[in-house]
C-alpha positions as CSV (number, residue, x, y, z in Angstrom):
1,M,14.3,2.4,1.8
2,D,12.9,1.7,4.9
3,L,9.6,-0.5,5.1
4,K,7.7,2.8,5.4
5,E,9.1,4.1,2.1
6,I,8.4,0.4,0.6
7,M,4.6,-0.4,1.1
8,A,4.0,3.3,-0.1
9,V,5.9,2.3,-3.5
10,N,4.2,-0.8,-3.7
11,L,1.1,0.0,-2.3
12,R,0.6,3.1,-5.2
13,R,2.0,0.9,-7.7
14,K,-0.9,-2.0,-7.0
15,R,-3.4,0.6,-6.5
16,H,-2.4,2.1,-10.4
17,D,-2.4,-1.6,-11.6
18,L,-6.4,-2.2,-10.7
19,Q,-6.6,1.7,-12.1
20,M,-8.3,2.4,-8.9
21,T,-8.4,6.0,-7.3
22,Q,-7.2,6.6,-3.6
23,E,-10.8,6.9,-2.4
24,E,-12.0,3.9,-4.4
25,L,-9.3,2.4,-2.3
26,A,-10.5,4.0,0.8
27,E,-13.7,3.0,0.6
28,R,-12.7,-0.9,0.3
29,A,-10.2,-0.9,3.2
30,G,-12.7,1.5,5.6
31,F,-9.9,4.2,5.5
32,S,-10.8,8.1,4.5
33,A,-9.1,9.0,1.2
34,R,-7.0,11.5,3.1
35,Y,-5.3,8.6,5.2
36,V,-4.2,6.5,2.2
37,G,-3.0,9.0,0.8
38,A,-0.3,10.0,3.8
39,I,-0.2,6.1,3.8
40,E,1.1,6.3,-0.2
41,R,3.3,9.5,0.7
42,G,5.0,7.8,3.4
43,D,3.7,10.3,5.7
44,V,2.3,8.1,8.3
45,S,3.7,4.1,9.2
46,A,0.3,1.6,8.8
47,C,0.1,-0.6,11.5
48,V,-0.2,-4.5,10.7
49,T,-4.5,-4.1,11.0
50,V,-3.9,-1.6,8.7
51,L,-1.8,-3.3,6.3
52,G,-4.2,-6.0,6.1
53,Q,-7.0,-4.6,5.5
54,I,-5.6,-2.6,2.5
55,A,-3.6,-5.7,1.0
56,E,-7.3,-7.2,1.5
57,A,-8.9,-4.5,-0.8
58,L,-6.2,-4.4,-3.5
59,G,-6.6,-8.4,-3.1
60,V,-3.0,-8.9,-2.4
61,E,-1.3,-10.9,0.4
62,P,0.0,-8.2,3.2
63,G,3.7,-9.5,2.2
64,D,3.3,-8.6,-1.1
65,L,3.6,-4.6,0.2
66,L,6.4,-5.2,1.9
67,K,8.3,-6.5,-0.7
68,N,11.4,-4.6,-2.2
69,A,11.5,-4.9,-5.7
70,A,14.9,-3.0,-5.9
71,R,16.7,-6.2,-4.5
72,L,14.5,-8.5,-5.3
73,S,15.5,-7.3,-9.1
74,K,19.0,-7.5,-8.0
75,S,18.9,-11.4,-7.9
């Protein structure tokens, strides 16, 4: 999995954990719901600035969205 896919999975998982819709996340982060959806599908790569804004909206550290959970669970 590349970083774009890892971020997509982690973003979707965290958003669901918070019971937040794409629209709610988009509003909090200052983006369109369509853009958030594209990031979650791995259709687009988010730049570092976008990563930071999304992480802040979710209440997590930006690095948390880039951690490979599959690799961590094998350790």
